[in-house]
Residue, then its C-alpha position, 0 to 999 in steps of 0.5 A: m972085969s977085963t977077964l969076962k968073955n963072951k959066955v952064955q949059960l942056958i937051962g931049957n928044953v930041947g924043942n926039936a930032935p937034933e940034926t947031926k951031920t958028919l962033915e967031909s973032914g969027919k967032924k960032927v956038928a949038931n943043931f937044935s933049938l932050946a926053949t927057956n922059960e921065964f915066969y913073972k906076974n903081970s900088973d893084974g897079979e896073973k902068972v905069965q910065962n915068957t918063952q925064948w927060943h935059942n939056936i944051939v950048935a955043937w961040934g965034935k965030941i959035944a955033937e956026938i953026945v947030943e946025937k946019942y943022948v939028946g932028944k926033943g923035950k930033954e932038959v939040958a944045961i948049955e954053956g957056950k958063946l954067942t955068935s952071929r953070922s949071915y948067909e944068902t938064900e937061893a933067892g938072893e936074900k940075906r939072912y942073919v942068924t944068932e946062935v949059941v956055940a956049945d962048949e959044954i952040955l949037961l943032961l938034966g931031968t929024967k932018963n927017959n929023954g924028956n918024954a912024959e912019964 
């Protein structure tokens, strides 16, 4: 168990068009949300869907892949690490954010960028 690290694996659908920026250093960063769905039956035997939303951050080459191939609705697999950070709004309020920093991305599903056929 001592070899286990901070590792997250998710398969889901992209919730918004990724926002990609090129920093002053020339490095790219891409941000997008990912929806994962869990299905279960409640006590009445009805099928229930539970959707969780995850903030994804990709850097460098992975950000370039996201910029070129990933769009809203596209099914992707992400592997990365869970990170938490805080920042202060212009109004002086402290906000906390938990994100998955992607180390790998795998494009799944159809080649039509996730749009309905």
